N, C-alpha and C positions, 0 to 999 in steps of 0.2 A: 316145783317152780315152773317146770316145762309145761305142765298141764294148765297152770294159771295163765302163762303167756299165750298158749294156744287158744284158750277161751277168750282172752282179751282180744286177740287178733280176729277171732270169729265175730265178736261183738262189733268191732270197728268195721269189719267188712259188711256186717249186716246193716249198719247205718249208711255206709256208702252205697249199698245195694238199693236202698230206698231212693237215693238221688241219682241213680245211674241213667235215668231217662231225661236228662237235662233238655229243656226246651221243647219236649214233646207236646205238652198241653196247648201251646200257642199255635200248633200246626192244624188243630182240629177246632173249628169254630164252636164256641159254647152255645148250645141250643137252649131256647127258652123252656123253662120247666125242668131242666136237668139238674142233677145233683152237683154239677160243677159250679152252678150259680151261687151256692151257699158253702162250697167246699172250704173256702178260706177260713171260715169260723170253726172248722173241725180240726182235730188233732190226728194227723196221718202218720207222723213219725212215731216209732215205739221202740222199746228195748226188747229184742228177741231173747228168749230163754234158750241157751245152748243145749239144754237137756231135752228140748222138745223137737219134734219133726217140723220141717219147714214146708209151708204151703204157698203156692203162688197163684194169684187170681189175675187173669188177663182178660180184658174186655173194655167195652165202651163206657159211656156215662151211666148206663143201667147198672153195670157192675160197681161203678163208683157209689151208687146209691145203696148197695147192699154190703159192700166190703166191711165197713166198720161194724155192722151188725153181726156179720159172720165172725169177725175177730173177737167180738164180745162173747158170742156163743161158744167159741172154741178156746176161751181163756183157760190156760192150764193144760190144754190138750195139744195145741199146735201153734206155731208162729205163722200168722197170716200176713203175707206181703201182697202188694200190687205195685205196678209202676206209678211213680209220682214225679213231680217236677224237681228241679235242682234244689229248691228250697226245702223240700220235704213237706210243704204245707198244702199242696193241692194234688189231687189225683191226675194222672195223665190219661187222656182219652186215647185208647189204643186204636180207635178208628176202624179202617177196613182191612181186608186180608193182605192187600199189597203193602200197606203200611206195616202190618204185622211182620211180614217177611223181612222187611228192611230193618226193623227194630228188634227182632226177637233175640238176637245174641246179647244186646245190651240189657234186655229185660231179664234174661236168664242169668247173666253174670257168671260167677264161679261157684255159687252156692249149690249144695246137693239137695235138690228138691225131692220131697217125698211124694207130694201130690201137686199136680198142676190142673187147675180148673180154668177153662178158656171158652171164649165165644167171639164170633164175628158174624155180622149179618146186617144189622140195621144201617151200617154205613156202606155196605156193599150194594144193597138194594135201592139206595136213594138215588134221586135224579138231580143233576147239577147242570148249570149252564156253563158257558165258557169262562165266566168270572168266578165260578165256584159257589154260586148262589143256589139255594134250593128252589127247584121249579117243578112244574107238572111234566109228565112224560113227553108231551108234544113240544116242550120248549127246552129240552135238555137231553142228556144221556145218562144212562145208569152207570154207576161207578164200576161195578163188576157184574155183568150179566151172569146167569146161572152157570154157564159152561166155564167162564173164567173163574168164578167163585169156587167151583169144584177143583179146578186145577190148582188154585192158590191154597185151598184147604189141604189138598194132598201134600203139597210141599211143606206146609206148616206142620202137619202131623208127623211127617217123616223126620223133620228136624226135632220136634218135641220127643219123639220116641228114642232119640239118641241120648236123652238125659237120663233114661232109666226110670223116670218118675211114673207113678200111676196117673194116667190121664183121664180127665173127666170133661166131656163136652157139655156146655150148657146151651140148650136150644134157644133160638131167637124168640123174644117175646112179641106179643101181638102189635100190629100196626092198625090203630083205629082210623076210621074215616076222617078225612079232613087234616091228616098229619102232613105238614109241609114237606114237599119233596119226596113223599113216599105214597105207595098205593096199598090200600087195605087188602090184606090177604097175600101179598107178595112174600111175607115171611114164611108162609106154609110151603111155598115152592122151594125156598132156600133151606128150610128145615129138612125137607125131603132129600135134597142134595147132600146136606151135611150128615144126616143119619146114614145114608148109603156109605159115605166116606168113613164114618166112625165105625160102622159095623164091619166093614171090610178090614179095618185096622185094629179091631179089638179094643176100641176106646169106649169107656163107659159113657152113657148118655144120661144127663140130668134134664128132664123135660120141663124146663122153666116156662115154656109156652103153656103147658097144661096147668102149671101151678097158678097162673093168673090168666086163665082162659078167657074170662069175660072182662072187658075193660070197664068195670063198674067204677063210679066216681070215687068211692072210698079207696080204691087201689091205684087207678091210673088216671092221669090228667085228661081232660076232654080235648079231643082233636090233637093228641100229643102222645108220642111213644114213651114218654117218661112217667115215672110213678110217684105217688105220694109216699110219705114215710111209712105209712101202713103197708102199702104195696111192696116197698123195698124190704120191709121186715118179713113179709110172706116169701119173697124171693130168697132172702137170707136164710130162712129156715130150710128151704129146699136145697140151697147150696150147702149149708151146714150138714144136712143129712147125707148128701152125696159124698162129701169129704170124709165124714165119719165112716162111711162104708168103704171108701178107698184106702184110708190110712192103714188098715191091717193087711192089705194085699201086698204081696212081695214086689219089691222094685227090681228092675233089671240091672245087672252090673254095667 
């Protein structure tokens, strides 16, 4: 009976964990072409299997596009979570590193994570004006210049390491020419910074940038950082493979 109660409590907490990011999605504007535009028609809540390891995916709308594919790929292997809104019907956009530092504790909750796959970049390298609108570099400021991005990432990784989970960093995907508020190629600068931080901290790197290196029309939308369903599936396969490699590795107490 005690075991049944314990499993029931874990299931209830699992459902609550899905809604632990109340109000987050509203704080990051929905971008055209992103997975968030059609997220309401998808099923994000699910019933975790207490016998399986728990995996958390943290990221922006690019991760929203591949999370459900990853969950399907790992069915029967792991419970795949990501931050969602309070209704459990829409994914939360985890935004930039500063936002991540503020929200991380709520995303982690009390669950014992086996693997955490995470990414920040596209919202750090973007340019905004004083009203928060996407603008060209000469009309606004970068959310987190490389030096600040590195500082934030180091703090974020230090906090994640305390969970004992196996950590996997997903590199930032490409910025095509003509993307609003972003400069083509800036992601390479940010990926170099991130790789340095991850290498120094022993974090596994999943090179998502290489997985979709060319912004071909069948994978990535024109003049847009977001992906088609086919592109999201390619990313999902890369994320799935990295998680499968991470799952057997020992966690830290």
